[in-house]
C-alpha positions as CSV (number, residue, x, y, z in Angstrom):
1,M,98.4,20.0,93.4
2,Q,97.9,20.6,89.8
3,Q,94.7,22.1,90.2
4,V,96.2,24.9,92.7
5,Q,99.6,25.7,90.1
6,T,96.7,26.1,87.3
7,L,95.0,28.8,89.3
8,I,97.8,30.6,90.5
9,H,99.4,30.9,86.8
10,N,95.8,31.7,85.5
11,P,96.0,35.7,84.8
12,I,92.2,36.3,85.2
13,F,92.6,35.0,88.5
14,L,96.0,37.0,89.4
15,A,94.5,39.8,88.2
16,A,91.4,39.8,90.7
17,V,93.7,38.8,93.6
18,S,95.8,41.5,92.7
19,S,93.8,44.6,92.1
20,W,92.1,43.8,95.1
21,I,95.7,43.7,97.4
22,I,96.5,46.7,95.1
23,S,93.9,48.8,95.4
24,Q,93.2,48.1,99.4
25,F,96.8,48.8,99.8
26,I,96.2,52.2,98.0
27,K,93.1,53.2,99.9
28,T,95.2,52.0,102.9
29,L,98.2,54.1,102.2
30,I,95.6,57.3,101.5
31,T,94.3,56.8,104.7
32,L,97.0,56.7,106.6
33,L,98.6,59.9,104.8
34,T,95.2,61.6,105.7
35,N,96.1,60.7,109.5
36,E,92.2,58.9,110.0
37,V,93.9,55.9,111.4
38,R,93.3,55.9,114.8
39,S,94.8,51.8,115.8
40,A,96.4,48.7,114.4
41,K,93.1,47.1,114.7
42,E,91.4,49.7,112.5
43,L,94.5,49.5,110.2
44,I,94.2,45.7,109.4
45,E,90.9,46.3,109.1
46,L,91.6,49.0,106.2
47,L,94.0,46.8,105.1
48,F,92.1,43.7,104.3
49,W,88.5,44.4,104.9
50,K,87.4,48.0,105.2
51,T,84.7,49.4,102.6
52,G,84.5,52.7,100.7
53,G,87.5,55.1,99.9
54,M,89.5,55.7,97.5
55,P,90.0,53.4,95.4
56,S,86.9,51.6,95.0
57,S,88.8,47.5,95.5
58,H,85.0,46.1,94.4
59,S,85.3,48.0,91.1
60,A,89.3,47.2,90.7
61,L,88.2,43.4,91.3
62,V,85.7,43.4,88.8
63,S,87.2,45.5,85.9
64,S,90.6,43.6,86.1
65,V,88.2,40.3,86.0
66,S,86.3,41.8,82.8
67,T,89.5,43.1,81.2
68,A,91.6,39.6,82.0
69,I,88.3,37.0,80.2
70,G,88.3,40.1,77.3
71,F,91.7,39.6,76.6
72,K,91.8,35.2,77.4
73,C,88.2,34.7,75.8
74,G,87.6,37.6,73.4
75,A,85.1,40.4,73.5
76,G,82.6,38.3,71.8
77,S,82.4,35.6,74.3
78,D,79.4,34.4,76.7
79,L,81.9,34.8,79.7
80,F,82.9,38.4,78.8
81,I,79.6,39.6,78.5
82,F,78.4,37.9,82.1
83,S,81.6,39.2,83.5
84,C,80.8,43.0,81.9
85,C,77.1,42.4,83.6
86,F,78.2,41.1,86.4
87,A,80.4,44.4,87.1
88,L,78.1,46.7,86.2
89,V,76.1,45.4,88.9
90,V,78.9,45.4,91.4
91,I,79.8,49.1,90.9
92,R,76.2,50.4,90.1
93,D,76.2,48.6,94.3
94,A,79.2,50.6,95.2
95,V,78.1,54.3,94.1
96,G,74.3,53.8,94.0
97,V,72.5,51.1,96.7
98,R,75.4,51.1,99.3
99,R,76.3,54.9,99.4
100,S,72.4,55.2,99.8
101,S,72.3,53.2,102.7
102,G,75.1,54.7,104.3
103,Q,73.5,57.6,104.2
104,Q,70.7,56.9,105.2
105,A,71.4,54.4,108.3
106,R,73.8,58.1,109.5
107,A,71.0,60.1,109.1
108,L,69.3,57.3,111.4
109,N,71.9,57.1,114.0
110,E,71.3,60.7,114.1
111,L,68.1,61.0,114.9
112,G,67.9,58.7,117.0
113,T,71.2,59.8,119.0
114,K,68.3,62.9,119.2
115,V,65.9,61.6,120.7
116,A,67.2,59.3,123.1
117,T,68.9,62.2,124.6
118,R,65.7,64.1,125.0
119,F,63.8,61.7,126.3
120,R,66.6,59.6,128.1
121,Y,66.7,55.7,126.7
122,Q,68.5,53.1,124.9
123,F,69.1,54.0,121.5
124,K,71.5,51.6,119.6
125,P,72.6,52.3,116.4
126,V,72.6,50.9,112.9
127,K,75.8,49.7,110.7
128,E,76.5,52.8,108.4
129,I,78.1,50.8,105.3
130,Q,80.3,53.3,103.1
131,G,79.8,53.0,99.8
132,H,81.8,55.2,97.1
133,R,81.8,58.6,95.3
134,P,82.0,58.6,92.0
135,M,85.6,59.3,91.7
136,E,86.5,56.3,93.8
137,V,84.7,53.9,91.7
138,L,86.5,55.7,88.5
139,A,89.4,55.5,90.2
140,G,89.0,51.6,90.8
141,I,87.6,50.7,87.2
142,L,90.5,52.3,85.6
143,L,93.4,50.1,88.4
144,G,91.6,47.0,87.5
145,F,91.7,47.5,83.5
146,F,95.1,48.7,84.0
147,I,95.8,45.7,86.1
148,G,94.0,43.5,84.0
149,V,95.4,44.2,81.1
150,A,99.3,44.1,82.4
151,F,98.5,40.2,83.5
152,S,97.1,39.3,80.0
153,V,99.8,40.9,78.2
154,L,102.9,40.8,80.3
């Protein structure tokens, strides 16, 4: 029980969880305001699990963790340097690899649908993973940074 209490009061843990929840909430709110949610199931998925959109919850989470670690352990610590490298990998993946994969999947699905229609065969579309635009990632990084600072200094 003591370990759970220690975890719950750890500013790094609190910054990570808060940045993810807040970014997902903001993303859900933006999507609701643009009338892109068509069902309660979509709303729940968006709130808890959906990737892509503004702001990047991945970027917010890793930047809040790095920021909180920087405050707690110092900018010269091995853990801070590791967390920054980890954050860079996650952020690069969000804006580069996942975005490219999603665009390629969309193109494959369009091509497959056209070919299937023309030659009358069953086409099973591939999953389109939604990555982030650079502005969505930047918004996530800034959100995570400020949440990390808040949990570290307040």
